[in-house]
NUROZA-794034 format. One record per residue (C-alpha): residue in one letter; x, z, y. Coordinates in steps of 0.2 Angstrom, whole numbers, padded with zeros to 4 digits, m for minus. Layout:
N
code A, X X, Z Z, Y Y
...
***
This chain:
264
code X, X m0988, Z m0629, Y 0512
code X, X m1008, Z m0648, Y 0527
code X, X m1025, Z m0651, Y 0532
code X, X m1037, Z m0656, Y 0518
code X, X m1050, Z m0669, Y 0522
code X, X m1057, Z m0670, Y 0505
code X, X m1072, Z m0659, Y 0499
code X, X m1065, Z m0642, Y 0493
code X, X m1074, Z m0644, Y 0476
code X, X m1063, Z m0659, Y 0473
code X, X m1048, Z m0653, Y 0481
code X, X m1045, Z m0638, Y 0469
code X, X m1044, Z m0650, Y 0454
code X, X m1033, Z m0663, Y 0463
code X, X m1021, Z m0650, Y 0471
code X, X m1018, Z m0642, Y 0454
code X, X m1012, Z m0659, Y 0447
code X, X m1003, Z m0666, Y 0462
code X, X m0993, Z m0653, Y 0472
code X, X m0989, Z m0660, Y 0489
code X, X m0977, Z m0655, Y 0503
code X, X m0984, Z m0646, Y 0519
code X, X m0973, Z m0648, Y 0534
code X, X m0983, Z m0637, Y 0546
code X, X m0972, Z m0627, Y 0558
code X, X m0957, Z m0638, Y 0553
code X, X m0955, Z m0631, Y 0535
code X, X m0959, Z m0640, Y 0519
code X, X m0968, Z m0631, Y 0506
code X, X m0978, Z m0636, Y 0490
code X, X m0997, Z m0635, Y 0490
code X, X m1003, Z m0628, Y 0474
code X, X m1022, Z m0628, Y 0475
code X, X m1036, Z m0625, Y 0488
code X, X m1053, Z m0617, Y 0486
code X, X m1067, Z m0610, Y 0497
code X, X m1069, Z m0591, Y 0502
code X, X m1086, Z m0591, Y 0510
code X, X m1084, Z m0602, Y 0526
code X, X m1065, Z m0602, Y 0525
code X, X m1053, Z m0614, Y 0516
code X, X m1039, Z m0605, Y 0507
code X, X m1024, Z m0614, Y 0501
code X, X m1010, Z m0608, Y 0490
code X, X m0992, Z m0614, Y 0493
code X, X m0975, Z m0610, Y 0486
code X, X m0957, Z m0616, Y 0490
code X, X m0956, Z m0628, Y 0475
code X, X m0966, Z m0623, Y 0461
code X, X m0974, Z m0607, Y 0453
code X, X m0962, Z m0601, Y 0440
code X, X m0957, Z m0585, Y 0430
code X, X m0947, Z m0572, Y 0440
code X, X m0950, Z m0567, Y 0458
code X, X m0959, Z m0582, Y 0466
code X, X m0965, Z m0583, Y 0484
code X, X m0983, Z m0586, Y 0486
code X, X m0990, Z m0591, Y 0503
code X, X m1009, Z m0591, Y 0508
code X, X m1015, Z m0602, Y 0522
code X, X m1033, Z m0598, Y 0528
code X, X m1042, Z m0609, Y 0539
code X, X m1060, Z m0610, Y 0547
code X, X m1072, Z m0624, Y 0543
code X, X m1066, Z m0632, Y 0559
code X, X m1048, Z m0632, Y 0553
code X, X m1042, Z m0617, Y 0564
code X, X m1029, Z m0605, Y 0557
code X, X m1035, Z m0588, Y 0553
code X, X m1021, Z m0575, Y 0558
code X, X m1031, Z m0559, Y 0560
code X, X m1036, Z m0556, Y 0542
code X, X m1031, Z m0544, Y 0528
code X, X m1027, Z m0554, Y 0513
code X, X m1025, Z m0549, Y 0494
code X, X m1018, Z m0560, Y 0480
code X, X m1022, Z m0555, Y 0462
code X, X m1014, Z m0565, Y 0448
code X, X m1022, Z m0564, Y 0431
code X, X m1015, Z m0570, Y 0414
code X, X m1029, Z m0574, Y 0401
code X, X m1020, Z m0572, Y 0384
code X, X m1024, Z m0582, Y 0369
code X, X m1027, Z m0566, Y 0360
code X, X m1042, Z m0562, Y 0371
code X, X m1033, Z m0549, Y 0382
code X, X m1029, Z m0551, Y 0400
code X, X m1016, Z m0544, Y 0412
code X, X m1010, Z m0546, Y 0430
code X, X m0992, Z m0547, Y 0436
code X, X m0982, Z m0537, Y 0449
code X, X m0985, Z m0542, Y 0467
code X, X m0972, Z m0536, Y 0479
code X, X m0980, Z m0531, Y 0495
code X, X m0997, Z m0536, Y 0501
code X, X m0997, Z m0553, Y 0509
code X, X m0990, Z m0552, Y 0527
code X, X m0992, Z m0565, Y 0540
code X, X m0976, Z m0574, Y 0543
code X, X m0970, Z m0585, Y 0558
code X, X m0979, Z m0600, Y 0551
code X, X m0996, Z m0592, Y 0551
code X, X m0995, Z m0590, Y 0532
code X, X m0998, Z m0574, Y 0522
code X, X m0983, Z m0572, Y 0511
code X, X m0980, Z m0561, Y 0496
code X, X m0969, Z m0562, Y 0481
code X, X m0976, Z m0562, Y 0463
code X, X m0966, Z m0558, Y 0447
code X, X m0974, Z m0570, Y 0435
code X, X m0968, Z m0562, Y 0418
code X, X m0973, Z m0577, Y 0407
code X, X m0976, Z m0596, Y 0409
code X, X m0993, Z m0605, Y 0407
code X, X m0993, Z m0612, Y 0389
code X, X m1000, Z m0608, Y 0371
code X, X m0999, Z m0589, Y 0375
code X, X m1011, Z m0590, Y 0389
code X, X m1015, Z m0597, Y 0406
code X, X m1014, Z m0590, Y 0424
code X, X m1028, Z m0589, Y 0437
code X, X m1029, Z m0580, Y 0454
code X, X m1041, Z m0572, Y 0466
code X, X m1038, Z m0571, Y 0485
code X, X m1048, Z m0560, Y 0495
code X, X m1049, Z m0562, Y 0514
code X, X m1055, Z m0548, Y 0525
code X, X m1058, Z m0551, Y 0544
code X, X m1064, Z m0539, Y 0558
code X, X m1082, Z m0540, Y 0559
code X, X m1085, Z m0551, Y 0544
code X, X m1088, Z m0548, Y 0526
code X, X m1074, Z m0549, Y 0514
code X, X m1073, Z m0567, Y 0506
code X, X m1065, Z m0572, Y 0490
code X, X m1057, Z m0588, Y 0484
code X, X m1055, Z m0591, Y 0465
code X, X m1041, Z m0602, Y 0458
code X, X m1045, Z m0604, Y 0440
code X, X m1030, Z m0613, Y 0434
code X, X m1012, Z m0611, Y 0440
code X, X m0997, Z m0619, Y 0431
code X, X m0982, Z m0607, Y 0430
code X, X m0966, Z m0614, Y 0423
code X, X m0953, Z m0605, Y 0413
code X, X m0937, Z m0602, Y 0423
code X, X m0930, Z m0589, Y 0412
code X, X m0929, Z m0577, Y 0427
code X, X m0941, Z m0564, Y 0420
code X, X m0939, Z m0552, Y 0405
code X, X m0953, Z m0541, Y 0399
code X, X m0947, Z m0527, Y 0388
code X, X m0952, Z m0510, Y 0380
code X, X m0944, Z m0493, Y 0380
code X, X m0948, Z m0481, Y 0366
code X, X m0946, Z m0463, Y 0369
code X, X m0935, Z m0456, Y 0354
code X, X m0943, Z m0440, Y 0354
code X, X m0962, Z m0444, Y 0356
code X, X m0961, Z m0462, Y 0350
code X, X m0972, Z m0467, Y 0365
code X, X m0969, Z m0484, Y 0372
code X, X m0969, Z m0490, Y 0390
code X, X m0969, Z m0508, Y 0395
code X, X m0958, Z m0515, Y 0409
code X, X m0955, Z m0532, Y 0417
code X, X m0938, Z m0535, Y 0425
code X, X m0932, Z m0551, Y 0434
code X, X m0915, Z m0558, Y 0440
code X, X m0917, Z m0569, Y 0455
code X, X m0904, Z m0579, Y 0465
code X, X m0905, Z m0581, Y 0484
code X, X m0897, Z m0598, Y 0483
code X, X m0891, Z m0610, Y 0470
code X, X m0878, Z m0601, Y 0458
code X, X m0859, Z m0605, Y 0463
code X, X m0842, Z m0599, Y 0459
code X, X m0839, Z m0582, Y 0468
code X, X m0851, Z m0569, Y 0473
code X, X m0870, Z m0574, Y 0473
code X, X m0883, Z m0563, Y 0481
code X, X m0896, Z m0558, Y 0469
code X, X m0912, Z m0548, Y 0469
code X, X m0917, Z m0538, Y 0453
code X, X m0935, Z m0532, Y 0452
code X, X m0941, Z m0518, Y 0440
code X, X m0959, Z m0513, Y 0437
code X, X m0968, Z m0502, Y 0424
code X, X m0984, Z m0508, Y 0417
code X, X m0996, Z m0493, Y 0419
code X, X m1011, Z m0503, Y 0412
code X, X m1017, Z m0521, Y 0411
code X, X m1021, Z m0522, Y 0430
code X, X m1007, Z m0510, Y 0437
code X, X m0989, Z m0513, Y 0438
code X, X m0979, Z m0498, Y 0447
code X, X m0963, Z m0502, Y 0456
code X, X m0948, Z m0492, Y 0449
code X, X m0938, Z m0485, Y 0463
code X, X m0926, Z m0474, Y 0455
code X, X m0917, Z m0486, Y 0444
code X, X m0898, Z m0487, Y 0441
code X, X m0894, Z m0506, Y 0438
code X, X m0877, Z m0513, Y 0431
code X, X m0873, Z m0531, Y 0431
code X, X m0862, Z m0538, Y 0417
code X, X m0859, Z m0557, Y 0417
code X, X m0851, Z m0564, Y 0402
code X, X m0847, Z m0582, Y 0397
code X, X m0849, Z m0583, Y 0378
code X, X m0841, Z m0600, Y 0376
code X, X m0825, Z m0593, Y 0384
code X, X m0825, Z m0575, Y 0378
code X, X m0823, Z m0568, Y 0395
code X, X m0833, Z m0560, Y 0409
code X, X m0831, Z m0560, Y 0428
code X, X m0825, Z m0545, Y 0439
code X, X m0832, Z m0541, Y 0456
code X, X m0851, Z m0540, Y 0454
code X, X m0859, Z m0528, Y 0466
code X, X m0873, Z m0518, Y 0457
code X, X m0890, Z m0519, Y 0465
code X, X m0897, Z m0505, Y 0475
code X, X m0915, Z m0502, Y 0481
code X, X m0920, Z m0512, Y 0496
code X, X m0939, Z m0510, Y 0495
code X, X m0951, Z m0504, Y 0482
code X, X m0946, Z m0511, Y 0465
code X, X m0934, Z m0523, Y 0473
code X, X m0915, Z m0521, Y 0472
code X, X m0901, Z m0531, Y 0481
code X, X m0884, Z m0535, Y 0473
code X, X m0871, Z m0548, Y 0471
code X, X m0867, Z m0557, Y 0454
code X, X m0849, Z m0563, Y 0451
code X, X m0846, Z m0580, Y 0442
code X, X m0827, Z m0584, Y 0440
code X, X m0830, Z m0602, Y 0435
code X, X m0844, Z m0615, Y 0432
code X, X m0853, Z m0616, Y 0415
code X, X m0865, Z m0606, Y 0405
code X, X m0866, Z m0588, Y 0409
code X, X m0876, Z m0573, Y 0401
code X, X m0879, Z m0558, Y 0412
code X, X m0884, Z m0542, Y 0404
code X, X m0894, Z m0531, Y 0416
code X, X m0894, Z m0513, Y 0411
code X, X m0908, Z m0503, Y 0418
code X, X m0908, Z m0484, Y 0418
code X, X m0919, Z m0471, Y 0426
code X, X m0915, Z m0452, Y 0426
code X, X m0900, Z m0455, Y 0415
code X, X m0910, Z m0464, Y 0402
code X, X m0907, Z m0482, Y 0398
code X, X m0924, Z m0491, Y 0398
code X, X m0917, Z m0508, Y 0393
code X, X m0904, Z m0521, Y 0394
code X, X m0912, Z m0538, Y 0396
code X, X m0900, Z m0554, Y 0396
code X, X m0902, Z m0568, Y 0408
code X, X m0894, Z m0585, Y 0406
code X, X m0887, Z m0595, Y 0421
code X, X m0880, Z m0612, Y 0420
code X, X m0872, Z m0622, Y 0434
***
């Protein structure tokens, strides 16, 4: 997601302003930023841009000589500094795992965009056999609002205690008429630094076209594929503006029913 020939102290600022494609291993990705972790160069990449919802993040690790590091254990920790003075992280699906391009990939569910409410940063730790763990800091990341993530709160009717969740609705490809494979994520916010995957949810998809006053039959409700991640299919009977209600239940209790807008 390219070999950097400029000093790393300058590269961090430049990469954050001008994302560029990386065509290593025959695949084009977008370079987000690069920084130093001890003697290592660490580059963050994504498919197109960082945005709310489930977004792939790739980590490229290279030695000072430009050789790829493929025997490391990598951790990616995003952090949102809120304008209120509080901070929180975001759900990360799986520890970054090495892919066939020599990049460490994970998926991050950014629940809000960079803006007046706050700003994103990230830390990447790299542990190699026989070497001390090194950490690269990325102090400024731009996350765009895609509308694919919805934080919500469940209030227990008996105890009045509240629990915060974040859900996302993500398409495998550009939306089209017919069945669209989708991934729904659901995580519970345990504290500011911990999101727990919800693995026992029942999920119902209900697409509606408000302008026409009708829905679309045939959706396949998502089922658990991996921790916090559910696979399903969403039906659209015609192009236009759709509003999909995603009803999320656990243990027979409806936690929430966020709505997601899709236009094509």
